[in-house]
C-alpha positions as CSV (number, residue, x, y, z in Angstrom):
1,M,137.9,83.7,25.9
2,N,139.7,80.4,26.8
3,L,139.4,81.2,30.5
4,T,135.6,81.7,30.1
5,L,135.2,78.4,28.3
6,E,137.2,76.6,31.0
7,I,135.1,78.2,33.8
8,L,131.8,77.2,32.0
9,G,133.1,73.7,31.4
10,A,134.0,73.4,35.1
11,L,130.6,74.6,36.1
12,V,128.9,72.1,33.9
13,V,131.0,69.2,35.2
14,A,130.4,70.4,38.8
15,T,126.6,70.7,38.3
16,L,126.4,67.2,36.8
17,G,128.5,65.9,39.7
18,V,126.2,67.4,42.3
19,Y,123.1,66.1,40.4
20,L,124.5,62.5,40.3
21,I,125.5,62.7,44.0
22,Q,121.9,63.7,44.9
23,K,120.5,60.8,42.9
24,M,122.9,58.3,44.5
25,Q,121.9,59.6,48.0
26,H,118.2,59.2,47.2
27,D,118.9,55.6,46.1
28,Y,121.0,54.9,49.2
29,R,118.1,56.2,51.4
30,L,115.7,54.0,49.5
31,I,117.7,50.9,50.3
32,K,118.3,52.0,53.9
33,I,114.5,52.4,54.4
34,F,113.8,48.9,53.0
35,K,116.5,47.2,55.1
36,N,115.5,49.1,58.3
37,Y,111.7,48.8,58.0
38,P,110.6,46.9,61.2
39,I,109.4,43.5,60.0
40,P,109.5,40.9,62.8
41,P,111.8,37.9,62.4
42,T,109.3,35.5,63.9
43,L,105.5,35.7,64.0
44,K,102.7,33.5,65.5
45,V,99.7,32.3,63.5
46,G,97.1,35.1,63.4
47,G,99.8,37.8,63.5
48,I,99.9,40.7,61.0
49,I,102.6,42.4,59.0
50,D,101.7,46.0,58.3
51,L,103.3,47.5,55.2
52,E,100.9,50.5,55.1
53,K,103.4,52.7,57.0
54,L,106.1,52.0,54.4
55,Y,104.0,54.0,52.0
56,I,104.7,57.1,54.1
57,F,108.3,56.9,53.1
58,I,108.2,55.2,49.7
59,Q,105.0,55.6,47.5
60,N,106.0,53.6,44.5
61,F,107.2,50.3,45.9
62,K,105.8,46.8,45.2
63,Y,105.9,43.7,47.3
64,K,105.6,40.0,46.6
65,I,104.8,37.3,49.2
66,E,106.2,33.8,48.9
67,T,105.5,31.1,51.4
68,R,107.7,28.1,52.3
69,G,106.2,25.3,54.2
70,N,102.6,24.9,55.3
71,V,101.7,28.6,55.6
72,N,98.6,30.4,54.4
73,V,98.6,34.2,54.2
74,E,95.9,36.8,53.4
75,S,96.8,40.2,52.0
76,V,94.3,43.0,52.2
77,D,95.2,46.7,51.8
78,H,98.9,46.2,52.4
79,V,98.3,44.3,55.6
80,I,99.5,40.7,55.5
81,R,97.8,38.3,58.0
82,V,99.1,34.8,58.7
83,A,96.1,32.5,58.6
84,S,97.6,29.2,59.5
85,G,100.6,26.8,59.6
86,P,104.2,26.7,60.5
87,G,106.8,27.6,58.0
88,E,108.3,30.7,56.5
89,V,107.1,33.8,54.7
90,V,109.4,35.7,52.4
91,I,108.5,39.3,51.5
92,S,110.3,40.8,48.5
93,L,110.2,44.6,48.6
94,S,111.1,46.3,45.3
95,A,111.2,49.8,43.9
96,W,112.8,51.8,41.1
97,G,115.4,54.3,42.3
98,Y,116.8,57.0,40.1
99,L,119.7,54.9,39.0
100,D,118.6,51.3,39.2
101,F,116.0,48.8,40.4
102,Y,116.4,47.7,44.0
103,K,115.0,44.6,45.7
104,V,115.3,43.5,49.3
105,E,114.0,40.2,50.6
106,R,113.0,39.7,54.3
107,A,112.2,36.2,55.7
108,I,109.8,35.7,58.6
109,K,109.6,32.5,60.5
110,I,106.0,31.4,61.4
111,I,105.6,29.5,64.6
112,D,102.5,27.8,66.1
């Protein structure tokens, strides 16, 4: 009887361990996709940043656009277009994983 309880306890612990490892791997992939998504480091006025393809990998993410300097941007259907001005655009990508809330900021320098 004791051996059966030990085996059942070990199975429960192993199952929980595998479950948590899968959730951690999912969150790691989420951060890796955010960091490796191709956003250009510099962009000219009139250029676009397309976040539509990011929805293929992550469906429930949000983004926030902040401008530094004399930059005007337009955002339509997850496509960000730089309208005018030199400066910098900071895009904050955020999403909930299984274990925590993750946020990655990417800065883009706008040149004339």
